[in-house]
C-alpha positions, 0 to 999 in steps of 0.5 A: 499500500505505501509503495503504491501511494509513494508511486502516486507521489505521496511519501509516508516516511517523509511524513513520519520524519517531519512529525519526529522533527517538529516534536521538540518545537511543540514540547517548547511551547507546553503549558502545565495544561497540556496532556500528552504530546503530538501524535494522537488524533486530537490534542488534549488540554485540561482548562483549570476551571478553578482559576475562572468564575465564568470563563468565555472560549474565544477562538480564531483562525487565519492564514498568512496570504500571499506573503508566503510567495516571498518565502518561496522565492527566497527559500526562507521559511523560518518566520511565516510561522510567527506570522501565522500565529500572530494573525490568529492570536492578535485577533482573539486578543481583541476580545481580551482573551488570553491565548491557550493553545494553537493548532496548524495546518500545513499543505504542500506539494511535496513534503520536505521534513527539514522545510517543515521543521523550519516552518513549525519552529517559527509557529513554536516561536510565535506560540512562546512569545504568546505563552500559547501551547502548540497543541497539534496540527496536520501536515498534508502532501497533495501532489497535483494541488500545489505548485512545486516547492509551494505550501499553504498555511492556516491556524487555529487558536483558543483562548479564554477570558472572564465573562465580566472582562470581555471587551465588547466596545459597549463601554466606549464613550465620547472623549475616550482617547485612541492609543495606536501600537506600532507595527513591525512593518507590513505584517501580513496583509497587502502582499498582492500590492507589494508583489506588483510594486516589486514586479513593476519596478523590476526588483529582486528579492535578493537585492539590497535597496539603499533604504535597507540594511538587508535583503529586500525580500528579508525586509518584506518578511519581517514577522507580524508583531505579537501583542500578547504579553503587553496586552495581557499584562496591561488588561491585568494591571488596569482592569476596565481601562481599555474599552476597545481593541482592533487589530488592524489587518486587511482593510486598513485602519478605517475598516477594522476600527469601524467593525468594533465601534458602535454605529452611533460613535466615531473616531478622528485620527490624526495621522501627524501623531505617528509615522509609517515605517520606511518599508511602506514609504519606499514601496508607495513611492516606487509604486507612485502611490500617496501613503493616504491612498494605501490606508485601506491596504496596509496597516500604516504602522499601527498594528493594534488600536486601543480606545482608553478612558481618558483618565487612564490613557497615560498610565496604560501607555506607560504599562505598554511601553514598558513592554517594549511597544512604541504607542502613541495617542492618535485620536479621540472618540466623538458622536458619529455625526461630528465626523460629517465635518470632514471632507469626503477625502479624509473620511472613511465610513466603516462598513459594519459600525462607527465612522472613522475619519483620518486627518492631517499629514503623516509625521516624518 
């Protein structure tokens, strides 16, 4: 049977080798609640129900998108796993949840154990940064489904938050201040445009541009920043101070803020309060775009946004900076109708909730 399957293009022995290689990475992420190890049909996690009064489980799933094509081009697979964890974990942090465990799915044209180990090593690194157990996963060899040397990634995370500490945005009021968390760069969104700009300029991912100290591809592959440690500490140190969180991913600042803002409220963000990273400025200039025209594609330097009570905004910002994050006060909450005084060129109405306006010019 195995010989017949191998003739069809599936190498079962390579799959077994990959599992052995990744076990050490998974063990490095273990929490005390993990039962057993990799290899079973399901991962086991014993939630300590004595620790919680009314636990709410929060789950999320995501991928890395076409950023993977850069990893293929450079044969660099060590960091896309961090991206995968970050895209999932940052999403559930918005609810105030502490990540508990993570599962991954890797589908490829041909299973190469060393490459799989590099990918899972990155996943484990993201889990360690998040104090999140890598509980299991699936590696699927699917000849004929993917192009040679290509693969796809998907992740799934489960976290927990006390019911009375769930962040829903219901406590947002006019006068609340908006704090932006610095991104590490492009994160994992807008790479179809990135690849177009690179192609249009006949750049190579292996070349060094004057603006960067490393190869262009490595600059673009900078992994998505994880906000877990900082937010878990901040939420514990300042209970109730954060009224809303938004993970800035596809759709940019306006759409992601809008989806968590109540319809009767709006926010005005002053672009002069922060500066987009150099990688975005270089790409925008090379593509002939203004930074403002890219606000619905890239995060523009803000990977996470928090709405905080005005009287606690300074102490919250101090705590976040103590965790190593760049944070800026970038806006203020107001009634939604107040946003209408801005011209259509600076106003962005979200598709799901409140109004969002970006005004002014970005800081240099």
